[in-house]
C-alpha positions, 0 to 999 in steps of 0.5 A: 210224896215221898219222905226224901222229897219231903225232907228237902222241901222242908229244908228249903221251906224252913228259911222262907217262913221262919219269921212269918205270919200266920194270917188265916187257915182256909179250905179251898177243898175237901182234904186241902188246907192252905195256911196264909203266911205273911213272910217277913222281907228277906230279898227276893223270893224263888222263881220271882224277883222281888216277889209278894211277901205272901204266899200259902203253905197248902197240905193235902193229907191223905193215905195215898199221894199226899202232898205239901207245897208252897203256892205263890197263888192265893186259893179262894176258899170257896166254902164254909170252914168246917170245925177242925179249921176253926179250931186251927185259926182260933190258935194260929191266926196272928201268931209268927212261926217260930221254928220248925222240926222236920220228922222224916220217917213220919213225913211230919212238919212242926211248926213252933208258933207264937206272938211277939211275947212268945217270939222273945222268950223263945230267943231269950231261953234259946229252947232246947228240942227234946229227942227220944232215946234210942228205942223210947217213943216220942209220946206224940204219935196218935199210937203212943199211950204216954200222956195224951194229954200233953198234945191236947192241953190247951192254955185255957185248961185249968191243969196248964198253970200247974205244969211247966209252960206249954208251947204251941206247935202247929204239926202237919201230917201228910197222913192224918192232916193238921192239928195244934199240939200244946207241949212242955217245953222240955219235950218238944220235938226234935229232927230224927237221927237215921241210920244208913245201910252200908254197902255190904248190908244193902240187900239184907236191908231191902229184904228187911225194909221196915227196920230201915225208914230210910229205904222209903217205898219209892226208893225201894222201887228204884234201887233194884234197876241200878247197878250197884255202883249206881245205888251206893252213889245215889244212897250217899247223894240222899244221906248227904242231902242237898243237890236237885230235884227231878220234875217229870211231865208226859212227852208231847202228843201223849193222849191223856189218860182217861178219868179215874186212871191212877197214872199221874199227871207228873212225877217228882223225885228227889233223884233222876229216875231211871228209865224203866220208871221214866218211861221217856217223860221229859225231865226238868231238873234244878235247885229250885226245890220250892218251885218245882214242888209248885209245879208239881203241887198244881198238877197233882193237887190243885187239878185234882181238886177242879176235876174233883170238884167238877165230877162233884157238880156233874154227879146228878148228870152222870147218874142220870146218864146212866139211867138214860143208857140202861132205858136205852138198852132196854129199848134194844131188848124190847125191839128184839121182842117186838120184832119177833112178834112181827114175824108171826105174819110170815106164819100167818100167810103160810096158814092162809095159803094152806088153810084149804087142806083142813076142816074148819074146826081142825085143831092141832099142836103144830103144822109142818108146811112147804113155804109154798104149793109145791112138790114133797122136796120143797123144804118145809117149816113147823108152825106152833098152833094153840091147841085151844083154837082151830087152825083159822083162829091161829092164822088170825091170831098170828096176824093180830100179834104182827099188827100189835108188834108194828104198832109198838115199833111205831111207839118205841121209835118215838121214845128211843128218839126223845131219850136219844134227845134228853141223852145228847143234851145231858151228856152236853150238860154233863161235858160242860160241868167236866170241862169247867173243872178241868180246862185246858192247861197251858202248855199241854200237847195238842191243839185245842178244839175251841167248841170243846173249850166253848163248852166248858167255858161257862161251867153249865151257865148260860151265856148271856147275850151281852157278853162274847165268848173267845178262846185263845190259840192256848186253849183259854176260854175268854169272855168279854163285856159288850156294854156295861152291863155285859162287863157285870155279867162277864164278872158274874160267871168268873171265879175268884181266880180267873184273870181281869183285864181292862185297858189303862187309862180310860173306858172299855170293856172288861175281858175275863180269862177262865182258868182251871185253878189259881195256881195255872199259869197263863201263857204270854200269848194269851195274855196278850191275846186277851189284852188285845180283845179288851183294847179293840172294844175300848178308847185304844181301839185305833191305837197300835199298842195298848196298855193293859191291867191284869188282876184276879176277880177276887181283888175287883170290887164294884163302887157304890155311886159309880156308873154301871160297870165301874169297878175299883182294883184292890191289887194289880198282878201286872201291866202289859203293853200288847199289840191291838189286832183287830183280826183276833174278833174274828179268828178267836171266835168258837165255831158254829155247828155249820163249821163256820165262826159267826160275827156274835160269838154265840153259835 
């Protein structure tokens, strides 16, 4: 995340979250932190009229490609909190965000937090934010040796009472991560005042860029690709702040990069990329900074986390796959050796044809023989012999070697068949694990392959007989229970961020829409098709249209004492009226190995 984009994001974020309550800190994936914020009522939210008052501030801290974004979709933790997360919870849970300070050059966001008493005190005193003088160290960086105990002092320590009051700050550092700092009120952080190069000193500034924090790496790559006037205009726009951000996605039909490629799935910048960097990608620009940054975060952070989790789950299978490939390569080498042994039969036959020429005890290191009896002009072949044995014994040994080679080839063929069968099984299981984490994102180019999506839909689990599997036209896997127990089984296969749906007002099957991650958007066509599948196996199956209720799986709870499969919804995402189309029950089935769909939803 470039520092200029980070600064623009913080400008839009500050009025959004100031006054909000920090409820919980979670770690959905290694290196990814999510801060649950309950926002104060401020009218409609970004990208959504009258949106939810709850959101998550997500931070992926890293030396390479860090990112910070505000997510409207809640990311489930899915793992036990680590010790650093528990420390953050201890000092942040139940506190209100009172102020924000953005440090551009270091890509740091400081959040002043406190309870109701702290909020009232901060407003009463109108806290003055401290700024270091020219060349003075701020004393807050890890490299600074000035009063290191100030940042780590806790309110419980005995020395705290002897010092001036401490303010609690949450530091979000894109390189180092999140931490809690307790700082004296008189030494609170403040936004930097940075100097921008004048038109005449831009070339020198680019040559000595370390002295100019505003010349970030991304900006240094872009500036040489503009002409002189465009450079100055770009720098002036960035200096003044405000304006649009630019979001780039690959062109339709572009082949996806292989796993491990460093090419990003999207790009986002605070300025329009020149053609040499845009590379024909689709550009989307707008003033909805939070919305566009969230879209980029879903691609660059959440999808990557899903891929990493799927790769970790598939790691044992990947190791076994490499081992099987190595064993098959050794079999190929062994096959060449056995074929060489079988070739000894030709030498034995040649000796057998000319055996009459030598006495029974004749020995020689080698014999030069024509392929068959003929004149002296026939091309000859040299046969190597063992001097310890006679020609007859050498002939018999060559025949014996050929028979051993033939038996070895038969055993090798059996062993190869076993290894190839295991290889195919491991490859399928590995693909299931990987596809279960990646999924087929909505809006991606290309028509989804139903068998491929169905393969990854279960994420390594077996499909119960009372659960049907479908694939929407947008490439989303859909699970539908055949009966009450099937409804329970389908929900057990779902992740917390998957979408659950059911017909409103009466009994029916439960349908699950599988998602790669919590931030993945589900197209309306998939919502309608999943709703139609739910209606086709419900009390509304004969109606023209049916009303469907949608919720995330984490908001669905079983009811004690109620019938099997009966649930309650703690929170409904939305309600939609969809057309009931019975033909979808056949058309959306994955194909069988013979290329035909069956009516069971199973291969």
